Backbone as numpy.savetxt, mean C-alpha at the origin, in Angstrom:
# Nx Ny Nz CAx CAy CAz Cx Cy Cz
-7.75 -25.33 -10.71 -8.05 -24.35 -9.50 -6.49 -23.84 -9.41
-6.57 -22.24 -9.25 -5.24 -21.76 -9.29 -4.62 -21.85 -7.58
-3.41 -22.16 -7.56 -2.68 -22.14 -6.25 -2.74 -20.86 -5.85
-3.43 -20.22 -4.62 -3.54 -19.08 -4.25 -2.09 -18.57 -3.69
-1.09 -19.44 -3.35 0.18 -19.17 -2.84 1.03 -18.43 -4.08
0.42 -18.77 -5.29 1.33 -18.48 -6.48 0.60 -17.13 -7.10
-0.34 -16.69 -6.61 -1.03 -15.45 -6.97 -0.20 -14.26 -6.76
0.21 -13.36 -7.79 1.05 -12.19 -7.53 0.14 -10.86 -7.39
0.90 -10.03 -7.01 0.33 -8.59 -6.78 -0.20 -8.07 -8.13
0.52 -8.46 -9.14 0.06 -8.05 -10.41 -1.41 -8.46 -10.85
-1.74 -9.51 -10.26 -3.05 -10.28 -10.44 -4.14 -9.32 -9.79
-3.83 -8.89 -8.64 -4.72 -8.36 -7.90 -4.76 -6.83 -7.65
-3.79 -6.24 -8.19 -3.65 -4.86 -7.75 -4.37 -3.87 -8.59
-4.68 -2.75 -8.19 -5.36 -1.79 -8.87 -4.47 -0.96 -9.77
-4.79 -0.91 -11.08 -3.90 -0.34 -12.03 -3.81 1.17 -12.16
-5.00 1.74 -11.86 -5.35 3.08 -12.01 -4.66 3.90 -10.65
-3.53 4.64 -10.92 -3.08 5.38 -9.75 -2.89 6.69 -10.07
-3.21 7.60 -9.01 -3.25 9.04 -9.29 -1.88 9.51 -8.68
-1.09 10.21 -9.41 0.13 10.88 -8.82 -0.08 12.41 -9.31
0.85 13.26 -8.20 0.74 14.60 -8.20 2.12 15.02 -7.79
2.49 16.29 -8.16 3.63 16.81 -7.90 3.69 17.34 -6.44
4.90 16.97 -5.81 4.91 17.56 -4.25 4.71 19.01 -3.89
4.48 19.91 -4.99 4.29 21.12 -4.61 2.91 21.58 -4.46
1.88 20.84 -4.74 0.49 21.17 -4.63 0.14 21.17 -3.26
-0.89 21.93 -2.93 -1.38 22.07 -1.48 -2.12 20.72 -0.93
-2.52 20.72 0.28 -3.02 19.69 0.84 -4.79 20.00 0.35
-5.15 21.18 0.29 -6.40 21.27 -0.29 -6.71 20.89 -1.65
-5.63 21.20 -2.55 -5.55 20.86 -3.91 -5.62 19.15 -4.00
-4.76 18.44 -3.12 -4.72 17.00 -3.10 -5.99 16.33 -2.67
-6.43 17.02 -1.67 -7.75 16.52 -1.08 -8.97 16.65 -2.18
-8.97 17.66 -2.89 -9.95 17.96 -3.97 -9.83 16.81 -5.08
-8.62 16.53 -5.55 -8.30 15.56 -6.43 -8.89 14.09 -6.05
-8.48 13.67 -4.82 -8.82 12.50 -4.16 -10.47 12.30 -4.15
-11.01 13.53 -3.97 -12.56 13.55 -3.69 -13.16 13.26 -5.06
-12.50 14.13 -6.24 -13.10 14.00 -7.59 -12.89 12.61 -8.17
-11.74 12.16 -7.88 -11.30 10.68 -8.52 -11.75 9.42 -7.81
-12.27 9.95 -6.55 -12.81 8.88 -5.42 -11.69 7.70 -5.21
-10.52 8.27 -4.87 -9.46 7.36 -4.53 -9.01 7.64 -2.94
-8.39 6.76 -2.40 -8.04 6.93 -0.85 -6.53 7.19 -0.84
-5.87 7.20 -1.82 -4.38 7.51 -1.90 -3.81 8.44 -3.23
-2.85 8.90 -3.00 -2.17 9.48 -4.12 -0.79 9.54 -4.07
0.09 9.28 -5.15 1.30 9.10 -5.09 2.09 10.55 -5.27
3.06 11.00 -4.60 3.63 12.26 -4.43 4.84 12.15 -5.34
5.00 12.84 -6.31 6.16 12.88 -7.26 7.25 14.18 -7.07
8.33 13.91 -7.40 9.20 14.94 -7.65 10.26 14.62 -8.85
10.21 15.41 -9.90 11.06 15.09 -10.93 10.78 13.70 -11.58
9.62 13.41 -11.66 9.07 12.11 -12.28 9.33 10.93 -11.55
9.66 11.23 -10.23 10.21 10.01 -9.36 9.24 10.08 -8.08
8.69 8.73 -7.81 7.79 8.71 -6.62 8.54 8.97 -5.25
8.23 9.79 -4.45 8.84 10.10 -3.16 8.01 9.94 -2.00
6.66 9.76 -2.23 5.96 9.63 -0.86 4.32 9.23 -1.44
3.74 9.03 -0.42 2.22 8.86 -0.60 1.33 9.51 0.53
0.30 9.85 0.12 -0.75 10.64 0.83 -1.95 9.79 0.92
-2.51 9.35 2.21 -3.68 8.69 2.05 -4.81 9.60 2.85
-5.93 9.12 2.71 -7.05 9.87 3.46 -6.81 9.95 4.94
-6.18 8.91 5.34 -5.89 8.84 6.86 -4.73 10.02 7.18
-3.81 10.31 6.33 -2.98 11.27 6.53 -3.67 12.71 6.78
-4.55 12.93 5.88 -5.40 14.14 6.32 -5.94 14.25 7.67
-6.61 13.07 8.08 -7.23 12.93 9.44 -6.08 13.14 10.68
-5.06 12.34 10.25 -3.98 12.24 11.56 -2.95 13.55 11.40
-2.74 13.83 10.21 -1.65 14.95 10.07 -2.17 16.33 9.84
-3.19 16.59 9.01 -3.84 17.94 8.64 -4.61 18.27 10.06
-5.55 17.42 10.44 -6.54 17.97 11.36 -5.86 18.01 12.85
-5.24 16.73 13.03 -4.54 16.70 14.42 -3.61 17.87 14.61
-2.73 18.23 13.63 -1.80 19.44 13.71 -2.34 20.62 13.33
-3.54 20.80 12.94 -4.13 22.10 12.40 -3.24 22.79 11.38
-3.01 21.92 10.54 -2.19 22.48 9.19 -3.16 23.49 8.43
-2.65 24.39 7.83 -3.59 25.20 6.82 -3.68 24.37 5.64
-4.66 24.60 5.10 -5.06 23.86 3.58 -4.19 24.34 2.61
-3.35 25.36 2.82 -2.28 25.71 1.71 -0.91 25.18 1.96
-0.98 24.23 3.15 0.46 23.42 3.20 0.64 22.71 2.15
1.97 22.67 1.78 2.47 21.71 0.59 2.07 20.26 1.02
1.52 19.56 0.07 1.26 18.10 0.38 2.41 17.43 0.69
3.63 17.81 0.34 4.89 17.31 0.61 5.13 17.23 2.30
4.57 18.14 2.94 4.71 18.26 4.35 3.95 17.04 5.04
2.93 16.72 4.46 2.24 15.47 5.19 2.12 14.14 4.69
3.13 14.12 3.40 3.24 12.85 2.94 3.96 11.79 3.77
3.70 10.48 3.36 4.43 9.39 4.35 5.52 9.07 3.30
6.76 9.18 4.05 8.10 8.93 3.32 9.02 8.36 4.54
9.97 7.55 3.95 10.35 7.34 2.54 9.17 6.07 2.24
9.06 6.25 0.70 8.03 5.57 -0.01 8.43 3.92 0.14
7.58 3.15 0.54 7.82 1.57 0.65 7.04 1.21 -0.73
7.63 0.43 -1.40 7.10 -0.09 -2.55 7.24 -1.67 -2.67
6.54 -2.16 -3.65 6.96 -3.55 -3.79 6.82 -3.92 -5.42
7.14 -5.10 -5.81 7.22 -5.44 -7.19 5.98 -6.04 -7.46
5.58 -6.06 -8.74 4.29 -6.60 -8.93 4.30 -8.10 -9.04
5.77 -8.76 -8.97 5.73 -10.21 -9.07 5.86 -10.79 -7.56
5.71 -10.13 -6.57 5.74 -10.55 -5.21 4.41 -11.29 -5.09
4.46 -12.29 -4.17 3.17 -13.15 -3.90 2.35 -12.36 -3.08
0.96 -12.43 -3.21 0.07 -11.88 -2.42 0.19 -12.20 -0.94
0.56 -13.36 -0.42 0.63 -13.52 0.94 2.02 -13.01 1.41
3.01 -12.81 0.71 4.14 -12.12 1.20 4.02 -10.67 1.44
3.07 -10.00 0.55 2.83 -8.58 0.62 1.76 -8.38 1.92
0.95 -9.24 1.86 0.14 -9.21 2.98 0.82 -9.29 4.50
1.88 -10.06 4.51 2.76 -10.01 5.70 3.28 -8.76 5.91
4.01 -8.24 4.77 4.80 -7.10 4.91 3.80 -5.79 5.42
2.58 -5.68 4.87 1.62 -4.62 5.02 1.35 -4.88 6.60
1.05 -6.14 6.98 0.72 -6.27 8.33 1.74 -5.91 9.27
2.96 -6.25 9.21 4.10 -6.20 10.08 4.46 -4.59 10.02
4.23 -3.94 8.87 4.71 -2.63 8.79 3.40 -1.73 9.15
2.11 -2.10 9.20 1.24 -1.35 9.50 0.93 -0.37 8.33
0.98 -1.00 7.15 0.48 -0.30 5.92 -0.69 -0.62 5.12
-1.55 0.24 4.75 -2.87 0.03 4.40 -2.88 0.27 2.82
-2.01 0.90 2.26 -1.98 0.98 0.81 -0.46 1.10 0.38
-0.06 0.28 -0.66 1.30 0.11 -1.23 1.39 0.17 -2.51
2.33 1.15 -2.94 2.43 1.34 -4.42 3.27 0.29 -4.94
2.91 -0.21 -6.10 3.73 -1.20 -6.96 4.44 -0.45 -7.98
5.73 -0.89 -7.90 6.71 -0.36 -8.82 7.49 -1.25 -9.76
7.63 -1.14 -10.90 8.37 -1.85 -11.94 9.06 -1.03 -12.77
10.46 -1.15 -12.93 11.23 -0.32 -13.71 11.23 1.22 -13.37
11.16 1.43 -11.94 11.13 2.71 -11.50 9.95 3.54 -11.66
8.87 2.82 -12.35 7.68 3.45 -12.52 6.56 2.87 -11.84
5.57 3.70 -11.12 4.54 3.26 -10.48 3.46 2.58 -11.41
3.20 1.43 -11.26 2.17 0.82 -12.37 0.98 0.43 -11.50
0.77 0.50 -10.25 -0.48 0.06 -9.70 -0.29 0.46 -8.13
-1.29 0.00 -7.30 -1.38 0.18 -5.90 -2.07 -1.06 -5.44
-1.74 -1.57 -4.30 -2.15 -2.70 -3.65 -2.77 -2.14 -2.30
-3.90 -2.55 -1.96 -4.58 -1.99 -0.67 -4.97 -3.13 0.30
-5.21 -2.84 1.44 -5.60 -3.91 2.33 -7.06 -4.32 1.93
-7.90 -3.66 1.34 -9.23 -4.03 0.64 -8.82 -5.08 -0.54
-8.10 -4.96 -1.35 -7.70 -5.72 -2.16 -7.43 -7.28 -1.89
-6.52 -7.03 -0.72 -6.02 -8.46 0.05 -7.33 -9.08 0.75
-8.20 -8.23 1.33 -9.34 -8.97 1.88 -10.27 -9.49 0.82
-10.29 -8.81 -0.29 -11.11 -9.26 -1.43 -10.62 -10.64 -1.84
-9.26 -10.69 -1.96 -8.58 -11.94 -2.25 -8.91 -13.20 -1.34
-8.71 -12.71 -0.06 -8.89 -13.76 1.02 -10.45 -14.15 0.89
-11.30 -13.45 0.51 -12.73 -13.73 0.44 -12.94 -14.89 -0.66
-12.08 -14.94 -1.47 -12.40 -15.98 -2.80 -11.28 -17.16 -2.48
-10.62 -17.42 -1.32 -9.64 -18.19 -1.16 -10.48 -19.62 -0.77
-9.76 -20.57 -0.96 -10.31 -21.97 -0.55 -9.90 -22.21 0.83
-10.41 -23.00 1.48 -9.84 -23.67 2.81 -8.45 -24.03 2.93
-7.92 -24.70 1.83 -6.77 -25.16 1.61 -5.70 -23.96 1.71
-5.96 -22.94 0.91 -5.38 -21.76 0.84 -5.10 -21.06 2.39
-6.24 -21.15 3.00 -6.24 -20.33 4.47 -5.35 -21.36 5.27
-5.58 -22.68 5.05 -4.48 -23.52 5.90 -3.01 -23.29 5.56
-2.68 -23.06 4.39 -1.29 -22.82 3.96 -0.87 -21.44 4.65
-1.81 -20.40 4.68 -1.38 -19.25 5.05 -1.15 -19.34 6.58
-2.17 -20.15 7.15 -1.86 -20.34 8.59 -0.56 -21.09 9.00
-0.19 -22.08 8.14 1.11 -22.80 8.56 2.39 -21.82 8.27
2.19 -21.07 7.19 3.24 -20.02 6.90 3.47 -19.20 8.07
2.38 -18.75 8.72 2.47 -17.80 9.74 3.00 -18.58 10.97
2.56 -19.56 11.24 3.00 -20.49 12.43 4.56 -20.73 12.40
5.19 -20.99 11.01 6.48 -21.24 10.85 7.29 -19.98 11.15
6.72 -18.85 10.71 7.41 -17.67 10.94 7.60 -17.37 12.53
6.61 -17.34 13.04 6.43 -17.28 14.53 7.64 -18.20 15.28
7.52 -19.52 14.89 8.61 -20.26 15.46 9.98 -19.98 15.14
10.17 -19.65 13.82 11.59 -19.16 13.49 12.00 -17.93 14.26
11.19 -17.03 14.45 11.43 -15.67 15.22 11.78 -16.17 16.72
11.08 -17.08 17.31 11.33 -17.21 18.70 12.27 -18.38 18.87
12.59 -19.18 17.97 13.45 -20.48 18.13 14.79 -20.08 18.57
15.34 -21.00 19.53 16.70 -20.68 20.15 17.61 -21.29 18.92
17.27 -21.95 17.93 18.00 -22.72 17.12 18.40 -21.97 15.76
17.75 -20.79 15.59 17.82 -20.00 14.37 19.05 -19.31 14.23
C-alpha cells in the first residue's frame, strides 16, 4: 500500500492543459473551453504563463460586470498566476488551495505548464484514501492550527 502522504501532484494532475494567447477575446476563450470541455485555460504572453481563466471567471467577471464578448481575455484572467511544482505533496497543495481559495492550480516545471490540479482531482484522491491517510491529514491540520495560535511559536 502506498503512503498517501508521499503522493505527489505529478501522480494525480491532469496532464492535458489548454493555453491561449492573452489577446483572444472572452468569447473565443469560452468557445475553446466549451469545445475542449475544460473548466480552465492558461493565458500566455510570449510563451510565458501569465494568468488563468476559469469557468467561474466568466460568471463573476464577465456577467457581473457586463463585459462585452469582444473584451480581451487578459482583462478577466486571474493574475498573478499561482503555480506549484509537480513534486509537491497532494496534502500540501490541498492546504494551499484551501487557504488561498483556489479551485484550479497550474503545475509548472522548468518554466513550462505541464499539468493542472483541480479541487476535483483532490476529492478523487481523498475518495480512495485509507482511514490511516485521513487520520494523518487530520493530525497535520491540528498541528498547523496549534502552531498558528501557540504563544510559544
